[in-house]
PyMOL commands that place a pseudoatom at each C-alpha (Angstrom):
pseudoatom trace, name=CA, resn=MET, resi=1, chain=A, elem=C, hetatm=0, pos=[-10.672, 9.534, 10.427]
pseudoatom trace, name=CA, resn=ILE, resi=2, chain=A, elem=C, hetatm=0, pos=[-12.504, 6.537, 8.672]
pseudoatom trace, name=CA, resn=TYR, resi=3, chain=A, elem=C, hetatm=0, pos=[-16.109, 6.723, 8.319]
pseudoatom trace, name=CA, resn=PRO, resi=4, chain=A, elem=C, hetatm=0, pos=[-18.876, 4.535, 6.624]
pseudoatom trace, name=CA, resn=SER, resi=5, chain=A, elem=C, hetatm=0, pos=[-19.109, 6.312, 3.336]
pseudoatom trace, name=CA, resn=ILE, resi=6, chain=A, elem=C, hetatm=0, pos=[-15.326, 5.470, 2.530]
pseudoatom trace, name=CA, resn=ARG, resi=7, chain=A, elem=C, hetatm=0, pos=[-15.297, 2.248, 0.537]
pseudoatom trace, name=CA, resn=ALA, resi=8, chain=A, elem=C, hetatm=0, pos=[-11.395, 2.345, 0.190]
pseudoatom trace, name=CA, resn=ILE, resi=9, chain=A, elem=C, hetatm=0, pos=[-8.168, 4.386, 0.627]
pseudoatom trace, name=CA, resn=ALA, resi=10, chain=A, elem=C, hetatm=0, pos=[-5.414, 4.016, -1.666]
pseudoatom trace, name=CA, resn=VAL, resi=11, chain=A, elem=C, hetatm=0, pos=[-2.099, 5.601, -0.801]
pseudoatom trace, name=CA, resn=GLY, resi=12, chain=A, elem=C, hetatm=0, pos=[1.056, 6.012, -3.243]
pseudoatom trace, name=CA, resn=PHE, resi=13, chain=A, elem=C, hetatm=0, pos=[4.422, 7.155, -2.817]
pseudoatom trace, name=CA, resn=GLU, resi=14, chain=A, elem=C, hetatm=0, pos=[7.347, 8.191, -5.010]
pseudoatom trace, name=CA, resn=GLY, resi=15, chain=A, elem=C, hetatm=0, pos=[10.063, 8.154, -2.609]
pseudoatom trace, name=CA, resn=GLU, resi=16, chain=A, elem=C, hetatm=0, pos=[10.062, 11.110, -0.162]
pseudoatom trace, name=CA, resn=ARG, resi=17, chain=A, elem=C, hetatm=0, pos=[9.014, 13.355, -3.110]
pseudoatom trace, name=CA, resn=LYS, resi=18, chain=A, elem=C, hetatm=0, pos=[5.345, 12.625, -3.796]
pseudoatom trace, name=CA, resn=LEU, resi=19, chain=A, elem=C, hetatm=0, pos=[2.505, 11.297, -1.603]
pseudoatom trace, name=CA, resn=LYS, resi=20, chain=A, elem=C, hetatm=0, pos=[-0.819, 10.473, -3.447]
pseudoatom trace, name=CA, resn=VAL, resi=21, chain=A, elem=C, hetatm=0, pos=[-3.875, 9.688, -1.277]
pseudoatom trace, name=CA, resn=ILE, resi=22, chain=A, elem=C, hetatm=0, pos=[-7.217, 8.597, -2.888]
pseudoatom trace, name=CA, resn=TYR, resi=23, chain=A, elem=C, hetatm=0, pos=[-10.535, 8.185, -0.866]
pseudoatom trace, name=CA, resn=TYR, resi=24, chain=A, elem=C, hetatm=0, pos=[-12.912, 6.091, -2.682]
pseudoatom trace, name=CA, resn=LEU, resi=25, chain=A, elem=C, hetatm=0, pos=[-16.459, 6.970, -1.510]
pseudoatom trace, name=CA, resn=ASP, resi=26, chain=A, elem=C, hetatm=0, pos=[-20.062, 5.551, -1.941]
pseudoatom trace, name=CA, resn=ARG, resi=27, chain=A, elem=C, hetatm=0, pos=[-21.487, 8.937, -2.651]
pseudoatom trace, name=CA, resn=GLU, resi=28, chain=A, elem=C, hetatm=0, pos=[-20.342, 12.196, -4.220]
pseudoatom trace, name=CA, resn=PRO, resi=29, chain=A, elem=C, hetatm=0, pos=[-17.605, 13.892, -2.258]
pseudoatom trace, name=CA, resn=ILE, resi=30, chain=A, elem=C, hetatm=0, pos=[-18.399, 16.878, -0.057]
pseudoatom trace, name=CA, resn=GLN, resi=31, chain=A, elem=C, hetatm=0, pos=[-16.518, 19.614, 1.613]
pseudoatom trace, name=CA, resn=ASP, resi=32, chain=A, elem=C, hetatm=0, pos=[-16.094, 17.355, 4.604]
pseudoatom trace, name=CA, resn=ASP, resi=33, chain=A, elem=C, hetatm=0, pos=[-14.396, 14.486, 2.855]
pseudoatom trace, name=CA, resn=TYR, resi=34, chain=A, elem=C, hetatm=0, pos=[-11.901, 17.157, 1.323]
pseudoatom trace, name=CA, resn=ASP, resi=35, chain=A, elem=C, hetatm=0, pos=[-11.165, 18.608, 4.948]
pseudoatom trace, name=CA, resn=ASN, resi=36, chain=A, elem=C, hetatm=0, pos=[-10.601, 14.967, 6.216]
pseudoatom trace, name=CA, resn=ILE, resi=37, chain=A, elem=C, hetatm=0, pos=[-8.245, 13.918, 3.651]
pseudoatom trace, name=CA, resn=SER, resi=38, chain=A, elem=C, hetatm=0, pos=[-6.284, 17.076, 4.176]
pseudoatom trace, name=CA, resn=GLU, resi=39, chain=A, elem=C, hetatm=0, pos=[-5.909, 16.363, 7.925]
pseudoatom trace, name=CA, resn=VAL, resi=40, chain=A, elem=C, hetatm=0, pos=[-4.613, 12.911, 6.967]
pseudoatom trace, name=CA, resn=THR, resi=41, chain=A, elem=C, hetatm=0, pos=[-1.996, 14.074, 4.546]
pseudoatom trace, name=CA, resn=THR, resi=42, chain=A, elem=C, hetatm=0, pos=[-0.990, 17.068, 7.116]
pseudoatom trace, name=CA, resn=GLU, resi=43, chain=A, elem=C, hetatm=0, pos=[-0.260, 14.243, 9.626]
pseudoatom trace, name=CA, resn=VAL, resi=44, chain=A, elem=C, hetatm=0, pos=[1.590, 12.064, 7.315]
pseudoatom trace, name=CA, resn=CYS, resi=45, chain=A, elem=C, hetatm=0, pos=[3.758, 15.179, 6.222]
pseudoatom trace, name=CA, resn=GLY, resi=46, chain=A, elem=C, hetatm=0, pos=[4.445, 16.092, 9.715]
pseudoatom trace, name=CA, resn=ASP, resi=47, chain=A, elem=C, hetatm=0, pos=[6.606, 13.045, 9.820]
pseudoatom trace, name=CA, resn=ILE, resi=48, chain=A, elem=C, hetatm=0, pos=[7.885, 12.802, 6.107]
pseudoatom trace, name=CA, resn=ASN, resi=49, chain=A, elem=C, hetatm=0, pos=[8.776, 15.986, 4.133]
pseudoatom trace, name=CA, resn=PHE, resi=50, chain=A, elem=C, hetatm=0, pos=[6.993, 15.302, 0.962]
pseudoatom trace, name=CA, resn=THR, resi=51, chain=A, elem=C, hetatm=0, pos=[7.635, 17.973, -1.929]
pseudoatom trace, name=CA, resn=ASP, resi=52, chain=A, elem=C, hetatm=0, pos=[4.181, 17.338, -3.638]
pseudoatom trace, name=CA, resn=VAL, resi=53, chain=A, elem=C, hetatm=0, pos=[0.910, 15.914, -2.210]
pseudoatom trace, name=CA, resn=GLU, resi=54, chain=A, elem=C, hetatm=0, pos=[-2.052, 15.029, -4.259]
pseudoatom trace, name=CA, resn=GLU, resi=55, chain=A, elem=C, hetatm=0, pos=[-5.287, 14.392, -2.651]
pseudoatom trace, name=CA, resn=ILE, resi=56, chain=A, elem=C, hetatm=0, pos=[-8.276, 12.831, -4.402]
pseudoatom trace, name=CA, resn=CYS, resi=57, chain=A, elem=C, hetatm=0, pos=[-11.953, 12.115, -3.237]
pseudoatom trace, name=CA, resn=ILE, resi=58, chain=A, elem=C, hetatm=0, pos=[-13.724, 10.097, -5.940]
pseudoatom trace, name=CA, resn=PHE, resi=59, chain=A, elem=C, hetatm=0, pos=[-17.310, 8.685, -5.979]
pseudoatom trace, name=CA, resn=SER, resi=60, chain=A, elem=C, hetatm=0, pos=[-16.935, 4.868, -7.306]
pseudoatom trace, name=CA, resn=ILE, resi=61, chain=A, elem=C, hetatm=0, pos=[-19.120, 1.990, -7.084]
pseudoatom trace, name=CA, resn=GLU, resi=62, chain=A, elem=C, hetatm=0, pos=[-16.828, 0.046, -9.198]
pseudoatom trace, name=CA, resn=PRO, resi=63, chain=A, elem=C, hetatm=0, pos=[-15.590, -3.392, -7.775]
pseudoatom trace, name=CA, resn=PHE, resi=64, chain=A, elem=C, hetatm=0, pos=[-12.384, -3.051, -5.838]
pseudoatom trace, name=CA, resn=SER, resi=65, chain=A, elem=C, hetatm=0, pos=[-10.647, -4.897, -8.547]
pseudoatom trace, name=CA, resn=LYS, resi=66, chain=A, elem=C, hetatm=0, pos=[-11.290, -1.930, -10.959]
pseudoatom trace, name=CA, resn=LEU, resi=67, chain=A, elem=C, hetatm=0, pos=[-9.713, 0.890, -8.576]
pseudoatom trace, name=CA, resn=ASP, resi=68, chain=A, elem=C, hetatm=0, pos=[-6.674, 2.551, -9.197]
pseudoatom trace, name=CA, resn=VAL, resi=69, chain=A, elem=C, hetatm=0, pos=[-4.411, -0.738, -8.502]
pseudoatom trace, name=CA, resn=ARG, resi=70, chain=A, elem=C, hetatm=0, pos=[-1.104, 1.323, -9.061]
pseudoatom trace, name=CA, resn=HIS, resi=71, chain=A, elem=C, hetatm=0, pos=[-1.409, 2.252, -5.370]
pseudoatom trace, name=CA, resn=GLU, resi=72, chain=A, elem=C, hetatm=0, pos=[-1.578, 0.422, -2.159]
pseudoatom trace, name=CA, resn=VAL, resi=73, chain=A, elem=C, hetatm=0, pos=[-5.275, 0.047, -0.827]
pseudoatom trace, name=CA, resn=VAL, resi=74, chain=A, elem=C, hetatm=0, pos=[-4.792, 0.489, 2.869]
pseudoatom trace, name=CA, resn=THR, resi=75, chain=A, elem=C, hetatm=0, pos=[-8.335, -0.114, 3.843]
pseudoatom trace, name=CA, resn=PHE, resi=76, chain=A, elem=C, hetatm=0, pos=[-11.887, -0.861, 2.488]
pseudoatom trace, name=CA, resn=SER, resi=77, chain=A, elem=C, hetatm=0, pos=[-15.385, -1.236, 3.606]
pseudoatom trace, name=CA, resn=PRO, resi=78, chain=A, elem=C, hetatm=0, pos=[-17.039, -4.783, 3.248]
pseudoatom trace, name=CA, resn=ASN, resi=79, chain=A, elem=C, hetatm=0, pos=[-20.212, -2.887, 2.064]
for i in range(1, 79): cmd.bond("trace and resi %d" % i, "trace and resi %d" % (i + 1))
show_as sticks, trace
zoom trace
């Protein structure tokens, strides 16, 4: 689920071996954020059998240009 405190979501793949999902938040992460990111990666892994999954929730007010650019930014909030 996408919600207002998510500034951006970045996704990275290493073939079918590793999936990395990063939630960039406009506040410190709470348990609900970790639960949500886990639901997202579980859905993805239902279709693609990744052997390694990394889920990261980060508080960041950095400009989008300063975020981890090694991954594709899937969505961002204009806020």
